[in-house]
PyMOL Python script that loads the backbone (N, CA, C, O; Angstrom):
from pymol import cmd

cmd.read_pdbstr("""\
ATOM      1  N   MET A   1      39.239  43.269   5.776  1.00  0.00           N
ATOM      2  CA  MET A   1      38.374  42.390   4.988  1.00  0.00           C
ATOM      3  C   MET A   1      37.871  43.127   3.735  1.00  0.00           C
ATOM      4  O   MET A   1      37.491  44.297   3.789  1.00  0.00           O
ATOM      5  N   SER A   2      37.882  42.421   2.640  1.00  0.00           N
ATOM      6  CA  SER A   2      37.328  43.003   1.416  1.00  0.00           C
ATOM      7  C   SER A   2      35.826  42.749   1.356  1.00  0.00           C
ATOM      8  O   SER A   2      35.299  41.864   2.029  1.00  0.00           O
ATOM      9  N   LYS A   3      35.152  43.551   0.529  1.00  0.00           N
ATOM     10  CA  LYS A   3      33.703  43.405   0.407  1.00  0.00           C
ATOM     11  C   LYS A   3      33.352  42.148  -0.374  1.00  0.00           C
ATOM     12  O   LYS A   3      34.191  41.573  -1.067  1.00  0.00           O
ATOM     13  N   ARG A   4      32.101  41.736  -0.248  1.00  0.00           N
ATOM     14  CA  ARG A   4      31.620  40.581  -1.009  1.00  0.00           C
ATOM     15  C   ARG A   4      31.533  40.961  -2.491  1.00  0.00           C
ATOM     16  O   ARG A   4      31.555  42.144  -2.831  1.00  0.00           O
ATOM     17  N   THR A   5      31.437  39.982  -3.352  1.00  0.00           N
ATOM     18  CA  THR A   5      31.435  40.210  -4.795  1.00  0.00           C
ATOM     19  C   THR A   5      30.185  40.945  -5.264  1.00  0.00           C
ATOM     20  O   THR A   5      30.282  41.892  -6.044  1.00  0.00           O
ATOM     21  N   TYR A   6      29.020  40.523  -4.799  1.00  0.00           N
ATOM     22  CA  TYR A   6      27.763  41.070  -5.302  1.00  0.00           C
ATOM     23  C   TYR A   6      27.261  42.201  -4.427  1.00  0.00           C
ATOM     24  O   TYR A   6      26.875  41.992  -3.276  1.00  0.00           O
ATOM     25  N   GLN A   7      27.270  43.413  -4.992  1.00  0.00           N
ATOM     26  CA  GLN A   7      26.748  44.601  -4.306  1.00  0.00           C
ATOM     27  C   GLN A   7      25.539  45.091  -5.102  1.00  0.00           C
ATOM     28  O   GLN A   7      25.707  45.886  -6.026  1.00  0.00           O
ATOM     29  N   PRO A   8      24.331  44.642  -4.772  1.00  0.00           N
ATOM     30  CA  PRO A   8      23.155  44.890  -5.606  1.00  0.00           C
ATOM     31  C   PRO A   8      22.816  46.372  -5.806  1.00  0.00           C
ATOM     32  O   PRO A   8      22.918  47.181  -4.884  1.00  0.00           O
ATOM     33  N   SER A   9      22.415  46.697  -7.023  1.00  0.00           N
ATOM     34  CA  SER A   9      21.925  48.021  -7.369  1.00  0.00           C
ATOM     35  C   SER A   9      20.930  47.857  -8.514  1.00  0.00           C
ATOM     36  O   SER A   9      21.295  47.367  -9.582  1.00  0.00           O
ATOM     37  N   LYS A  10      19.689  48.256  -8.304  1.00  0.00           N
ATOM     38  CA  LYS A  10      18.657  48.102  -9.331  1.00  0.00           C
ATOM     39  C   LYS A  10      18.983  48.903 -10.577  1.00  0.00           C
ATOM     40  O   LYS A  10      18.731  48.447 -11.693  1.00  0.00           O
ATOM     41  N   GLN A  11      19.539  50.089 -10.399  1.00  0.00           N
ATOM     42  CA  GLN A  11      19.897  50.947 -11.534  1.00  0.00           C
ATOM     43  C   GLN A  11      20.981  50.300 -12.394  1.00  0.00           C
ATOM     44  O   GLN A  11      20.856  50.234 -13.616  1.00  0.00           O
ATOM     45  N   LYS A  12      22.019  49.835 -11.760  1.00  0.00           N
ATOM     46  CA  LYS A  12      23.132  49.177 -12.459  1.00  0.00           C
ATOM     47  C   LYS A  12      22.638  47.925 -13.190  1.00  0.00           C
ATOM     48  O   LYS A  12      23.036  47.663 -14.325  1.00  0.00           O
ATOM     49  N   ARG A  13      21.779  47.164 -12.535  1.00  0.00           N
ATOM     50  CA  ARG A  13      21.220  45.940 -13.099  1.00  0.00           C
ATOM     51  C   ARG A  13      20.432  46.232 -14.377  1.00  0.00           C
ATOM     52  O   ARG A  13      20.557  45.523 -15.375  1.00  0.00           O
ATOM     53  N   ALA A  14      19.608  47.302 -14.324  1.00  0.00           N
ATOM     54  CA  ALA A  14      18.787  47.671 -15.478  1.00  0.00           C
ATOM     55  C   ALA A  14      19.631  48.196 -16.637  1.00  0.00           C
ATOM     56  O   ALA A  14      19.373  47.871 -17.796  1.00  0.00           O
ATOM     57  N   THR A  15      20.640  49.007 -16.321  1.00  0.00           N
ATOM     58  CA  THR A  15      21.469  49.586 -17.386  1.00  0.00           C
ATOM     59  C   THR A  15      22.406  48.566 -18.014  1.00  0.00           C
ATOM     60  O   THR A  15      22.897  48.772 -19.124  1.00  0.00           O
ATOM     61  N   THR A  16      22.655  47.477 -17.317  1.00  0.00           N
ATOM     62  CA  THR A  16      23.531  46.436 -17.846  1.00  0.00           C
ATOM     63  C   THR A  16      22.753  45.328 -18.543  1.00  0.00           C
ATOM     64  O   THR A  16      23.176  44.840 -19.591  1.00  0.00           O
ATOM     65  N   HIS A  17      21.612  44.924 -17.970  1.00  0.00           N
ATOM     66  CA  HIS A  17      20.868  43.768 -18.473  1.00  0.00           C
ATOM     67  C   HIS A  17      19.443  44.093 -18.896  1.00  0.00           C
ATOM     68  O   HIS A  17      18.660  43.184 -19.173  1.00  0.00           O
ATOM     69  N   GLY A  18      19.096  45.371 -18.952  1.00  0.00           N
ATOM     70  CA  GLY A  18      17.719  45.777 -19.252  1.00  0.00           C
ATOM     71  C   GLY A  18      17.298  45.552 -20.693  1.00  0.00           C
ATOM     72  O   GLY A  18      18.112  45.196 -21.545  1.00  0.00           O
ATOM     73  N   PHE A  19      16.022  45.764 -20.949  1.00  0.00           N
ATOM     74  CA  PHE A  19      15.421  45.527 -22.267  1.00  0.00           C
ATOM     75  C   PHE A  19      16.035  46.412 -23.349  1.00  0.00           C
ATOM     76  O   PHE A  19      16.334  45.935 -24.443  1.00  0.00           O
ATOM     77  N   LEU A  20      16.223  47.690 -23.053  1.00  0.00           N
ATOM     78  CA  LEU A  20      16.772  48.627 -24.037  1.00  0.00           C
ATOM     79  C   LEU A  20      18.205  48.275 -24.419  1.00  0.00           C
ATOM     80  O   LEU A  20      18.595  48.413 -25.579  1.00  0.00           O
ATOM     81  N   VAL A  21      18.975  47.827 -23.457  1.00  0.00           N
ATOM     82  CA  VAL A  21      20.359  47.426 -23.711  1.00  0.00           C
ATOM     83  C   VAL A  21      20.386  46.170 -24.563  1.00  0.00           C
ATOM     84  O   VAL A  21      21.177  46.072 -25.501  1.00  0.00           O
ATOM     85  N   ARG A  22      19.528  45.208 -24.246  1.00  0.00           N
ATOM     86  CA  ARG A  22      19.440  43.972 -25.023  1.00  0.00           C
ATOM     87  C   ARG A  22      19.020  44.271 -26.466  1.00  0.00           C
ATOM     88  O   ARG A  22      19.581  43.717 -27.412  1.00  0.00           O
ATOM     89  N   SER A  23      18.035  45.146 -26.620  1.00  0.00           N
ATOM     90  CA  SER A  23      17.514  45.481 -27.945  1.00  0.00           C
ATOM     91  C   SER A  23      18.540  46.196 -28.813  1.00  0.00           C
ATOM     92  O   SER A  23      18.490  46.098 -30.039  1.00  0.00           O
ATOM     93  N   ALA A  24      19.454  46.902 -28.200  1.00  0.00           N
ATOM     94  CA  ALA A  24      20.421  47.725 -28.930  1.00  0.00           C
ATOM     95  C   ALA A  24      21.406  46.914 -29.773  1.00  0.00           C
ATOM     96  O   ALA A  24      21.836  47.380 -30.828  1.00  0.00           O
ATOM     97  N   SER A  25      21.769  45.718 -29.330  1.00  0.00           N
ATOM     98  CA  SER A  25      22.744  44.918 -30.064  1.00  0.00           C
ATOM     99  C   SER A  25      22.077  43.722 -30.753  1.00  0.00           C
ATOM    100  O   SER A  25      20.984  43.302 -30.375  1.00  0.00           O
ATOM    101  N   THR A  26      22.742  43.196 -31.746  1.00  0.00           N
ATOM    102  CA  THR A  26      22.225  42.040 -32.493  1.00  0.00           C
ATOM    103  C   THR A  26      22.145  40.804 -31.606  1.00  0.00           C
ATOM    104  O   THR A  26      21.151  40.078 -31.617  1.00  0.00           O
ATOM    105  N   SER A  27      23.209  40.579 -30.840  1.00  0.00           N
ATOM    106  CA  SER A  27      23.242  39.402 -29.968  1.00  0.00           C
ATOM    107  C   SER A  27      22.212  39.516 -28.845  1.00  0.00           C
ATOM    108  O   SER A  27      21.612  38.523 -28.433  1.00  0.00           O
ATOM    109  N   GLY A  28      22.016  40.745 -28.355  1.00  0.00           N
ATOM    110  CA  GLY A  28      21.014  40.980 -27.313  1.00  0.00           C
ATOM    111  C   GLY A  28      19.604  40.722 -27.820  1.00  0.00           C
ATOM    112  O   GLY A  28      18.763  40.173 -27.108  1.00  0.00           O
ATOM    113  N   ALA A  29      19.359  41.131 -29.067  1.00  0.00           N
ATOM    114  CA  ALA A  29      18.051  40.890 -29.699  1.00  0.00           C
ATOM    115  C   ALA A  29      17.808  39.393 -29.845  1.00  0.00           C
ATOM    116  O   ALA A  29      16.678  38.922 -29.714  1.00  0.00           O
ATOM    117  N   LYS A  30      18.875  38.655 -30.116  1.00  0.00           N
ATOM    118  CA  LYS A  30      18.764  37.196 -30.219  1.00  0.00           C
ATOM    119  C   LYS A  30      18.403  36.577 -28.881  1.00  0.00           C
ATOM    120  O   LYS A  30      17.671  35.589 -28.823  1.00  0.00           O
ATOM    121  N   VAL A  31      18.919  37.161 -27.806  1.00  0.00           N
ATOM    122  CA  VAL A  31      18.611  36.685 -26.449  1.00  0.00           C
ATOM    123  C   VAL A  31      17.117  36.857 -26.181  1.00  0.00           C
ATOM    124  O   VAL A  31      16.455  35.936 -25.703  1.00  0.00           O
ATOM    125  N   ILE A  32      16.593  38.043 -26.493  1.00  0.00           N
ATOM    126  CA  ILE A  32      15.164  38.326 -26.293  1.00  0.00           C
ATOM    127  C   ILE A  32      14.314  37.397 -27.146  1.00  0.00           C
ATOM    128  O   ILE A  32      13.306  36.861 -26.687  1.00  0.00           O
ATOM    129  N   GLN A  33      14.735  37.214 -28.395  1.00  0.00           N
ATOM    130  CA  GLN A  33      14.021  36.331 -29.327  1.00  0.00           C
ATOM    131  C   GLN A  33      13.963  34.901 -28.786  1.00  0.00           C
ATOM    132  O   GLN A  33      12.917  34.253 -28.834  1.00  0.00           O
ATOM    133  N   ALA A  34      15.089  34.418 -28.274  1.00  0.00           N
ATOM    134  CA  ALA A  34      15.170  33.059 -27.728  1.00  0.00           C
ATOM    135  C   ALA A  34      14.282  32.904 -26.500  1.00  0.00           C
ATOM    136  O   ALA A  34      13.654  31.863 -26.311  1.00  0.00           O
ATOM    137  N   ARG A  35      14.231  33.937 -25.667  1.00  0.00           N
ATOM    138  CA  ARG A  35      13.413  33.890 -24.452  1.00  0.00           C
ATOM    139  C   ARG A  35      11.925  33.937 -24.795  1.00  0.00           C
ATOM    140  O   ARG A  35      11.105  33.303 -24.131  1.00  0.00           O
ATOM    141  N   ARG A  36      11.583  34.705 -25.852  1.00  0.00           N
ATOM    142  CA  ARG A  36      10.190  34.729 -26.338  1.00  0.00           C
ATOM    143  C   ARG A  36       9.792  33.345 -26.853  1.00  0.00           C
ATOM    144  O   ARG A  36       8.710  32.841 -26.551  1.00  0.00           O
ATOM    145  N   ARG A  37      10.688  32.744 -27.637  1.00  0.00           N
ATOM    146  CA  ARG A  37      10.441  31.425 -28.204  1.00  0.00           C
ATOM    147  C   ARG A  37      10.221  30.380 -27.123  1.00  0.00           C
ATOM    148  O   ARG A  37       9.375  29.497 -27.261  1.00  0.00           O
ATOM    149  N   LYS A  38      10.977  30.487 -26.065  1.00  0.00           N
ATOM    150  CA  LYS A  38      10.872  29.540 -24.957  1.00  0.00           C
ATOM    151  C   LYS A  38       9.619  29.784 -24.113  1.00  0.00           C
ATOM    152  O   LYS A  38       9.155  28.897 -23.396  1.00  0.00           O
ATOM    153  N   GLY A  39       9.077  31.013 -24.212  1.00  0.00           N
ATOM    154  CA  GLY A  39       7.854  31.330 -23.478  1.00  0.00           C
ATOM    155  C   GLY A  39       8.102  31.874 -22.087  1.00  0.00           C
ATOM    156  O   GLY A  39       7.300  31.672 -21.175  1.00  0.00           O
ATOM    157  N   ARG A  40       9.214  32.562 -21.934  1.00  0.00           N
ATOM    158  CA  ARG A  40       9.548  33.151 -20.630  1.00  0.00           C
ATOM    159  C   ARG A  40       8.521  34.212 -20.245  1.00  0.00           C
ATOM    160  O   ARG A  40       8.100  35.007 -21.085  1.00  0.00           O
ATOM    161  N   ALA A  41       8.123  34.224 -18.983  1.00  0.00           N
ATOM    162  CA  ALA A  41       7.198  35.236 -18.485  1.00  0.00           C
ATOM    163  C   ALA A  41       7.896  36.589 -18.409  1.00  0.00           C
ATOM    164  O   ALA A  41       7.278  37.633 -18.618  1.00  0.00           O
ATOM    165  N   GLN A  42       9.185  36.557 -18.108  1.00  0.00           N
ATOM    166  CA  GLN A  42       9.976  37.780 -17.961  1.00  0.00           C
ATOM    167  C   GLN A  42      11.151  37.723 -18.936  1.00  0.00           C
ATOM    168  O   GLN A  42      12.042  36.883 -18.799  1.00  0.00           O
ATOM    169  N   LEU A  43      11.145  38.627 -19.924  1.00  0.00           N
ATOM    170  CA  LEU A  43      12.185  38.597 -20.953  1.00  0.00           C
ATOM    171  C   LEU A  43      13.516  39.135 -20.446  1.00  0.00           C
ATOM    172  O   LEU A  43      14.572  38.570 -20.733  1.00  0.00           O
ATOM    173  N   THR A  44      13.462  40.235 -19.687  1.00  0.00           N
ATOM    174  CA  THR A  44      14.670  40.821 -19.114  1.00  0.00           C
ATOM    175  C   THR A  44      14.392  41.194 -17.666  1.00  0.00           C
ATOM    176  O   THR A  44      13.294  40.967 -17.160  1.00  0.00           O
ATOM    177  N   VAL A  45      15.390  41.765 -17.002  1.00  0.00           N
ATOM    178  CA  VAL A  45      15.210  42.182 -15.619  1.00  0.00           C
ATOM    179  C   VAL A  45      14.186  43.306 -15.527  1.00  0.00           C
ATOM    180  O   VAL A  45      13.979  44.042 -16.492  1.00  0.00           O
ATOM    181  N   LYS A  46      13.558  43.438 -14.387  1.00  0.00           N
ATOM    182  CA  LYS A  46      12.579  44.498 -14.199  1.00  0.00           C
ATOM    183  C   LYS A  46      13.259  45.845 -14.164  1.00  0.00           C
ATOM    184  O   LYS A  46      14.421  45.962 -13.778  1.00  0.00           O
ATOM    185  N   LYS A  47      12.515  46.870 -14.576  1.00  0.00           N
ATOM    186  CA  LYS A  47      13.112  48.219 -14.614  1.00  0.00           C
ATOM    187  C   LYS A  47      13.412  48.745 -13.219  1.00  0.00           C
ATOM    188  O   LYS A  47      12.761  48.367 -12.244  1.00  0.00           O
ATOM    189  N   ALA A  48      14.397  49.614 -13.139  1.00  0.00           N
ATOM    190  CA  ALA A  48      14.778  50.219 -11.861  1.00  0.00           C
ATOM    191  C   ALA A  48      13.706  51.177 -11.404  1.00  0.00           C
ATOM    192  O   ALA A  48      13.104  51.880 -12.216  1.00  0.00           O
ATOM    193  N   GLN A  49      13.464  51.209 -10.109  1.00  0.00           N
ATOM    194  CA  GLN A  49      12.414  52.075  -9.567  1.00  0.00           C
ATOM    195  C   GLN A  49      13.000  53.211  -8.786  1.00  0.00           C
ATOM    196  O   GLN A  49      12.262  54.042  -8.256  1.00  0.00           O
TER     197      GLN A  49
END
""", "prot")
cmd.dss("prot")
cmd.show_as("cartoon", "prot")
cmd.util.cbc("prot")
cmd.orient("prot")
């Protein structure tokens, strides 16, 4: 049997979808801007602990 698709890791999640990664690119900054405009409580995923 093969493993399931989603193998959660907080570190991987943060380095892929985190605030710093989003801020680094133009399109990522647009994502943050759009989420701010919409009034999201959480702009990106929480940081890895």
